[in-house]
N, C-alpha and C positions, 0 to 999 in steps of 0.2 A: 786650272793648272794642267799642263800637259803631263802625260805619263813619264816622259823623259825627265822633266823638271822634278816631279814627285820622287822618282827613283834617286835623284841626287840628294833630296832632303832626307830620304830614308837612309842613304849611305852616311850622311852626317850624323844621324842618330846612332847608327852602329859604331861609328868611329868614336863618339863621345864615351862609349862604354868599353872601348878597347876590343871590339870584335875582331876576329882574325879571318884571314882568307876571304875577304869581301869580294864578291864577283857580281857583276851586273850582266845578265843575259838579255839581249835584245831579240825578242821573238816576233817582231812586227813583220818580218819578211817570210815567216814560216806559215805555210798554209794550215789552217785549222788550229792554230795555237790558242791556248786557253786565255791568254792575256798578252799584253804588249811587252812587259818586262818581268823577269824574275830577279830579285835581289837576294843573294844568298850569303850567309856568313856563318862562322863557327864561334862557339863560346866554350869555356872550360868547365863550367858547372851549371847546375840548374839555377843557381842564384844569378850568375852572369847572364844566362838566357833571359831571365825575368827582367833584369836591369836593362838589357839591350832592347827588349820589346817595349818597355816603358819609355825609354829614351826616344825610340822611334815615334811613339804616340805623341810625346811632347813636342818633338821637332815638327811633326806634321801639323799639329794644332797651332804652333807658332806662326806658320805661314797661312793660316786661315782655312785649312782643309779639315774636313770632318774626320771622324774616327773610321777605323777599318770596318768594312761591311761585315766581316766575320773574322774571328780569332779562334784558333784551335790549338790545343796542346799545352797550354800554360800549366796544367796540373800534372802532366807526365814528366816534365823536366828534361826531355830529350830532343824535342823538335817543336818549335812554335811556328805556326803558319798564320800570317796576317794578310788578309785579302782586301786590297784597296781597289778591286775590280780590274783596273788597267795595269796595276803593279801588284805582284804577289811576293811577299816576303817570306823567306825560309831562314829560321835561326836554328842551327843544329849543334848538338854535342858532336865533336869531331867523328867518333866512330859511327854514329848514325848517318852522318853526312856521307861518309865513305860507303856505307852499306847501300844507301838509296841512290847515290850517284846521279843526282839530277843534272849535273853538268854533262855527263855522258849521254843521258837520255835525250837531252836537247842539244846535241853536239852540232847541229846545223846553225845554232844561234850565234850571232856576233857576241863575243864575250869580252868584257873589260875586267881585268883584275885590278882592284883598287889597292889592296895591300897584301 
């Protein structure tokens, strides 16, 4: 599966659990980018962050892809990072998302706002 197709599956998992401010950052044309895509969203609580990450895992498995290479942050309840190698997922509590400003750090990326 291409990274672009995987990012769409991940977005579907986010939408299933009512994630807000979903953005897909295409980093493929940026020299020395760490991955092909960032998929970023926000949730309102640690419970919702957990539900979003679980939904993403389920959607990815439904299409026959393996689990994330690495998952970080599930215990802190503020920022979950899911690394699918060519697609990296960031699920934030809103104030942490604003603090880290990944969209600004990767401002050269082509950005698609999903909702």
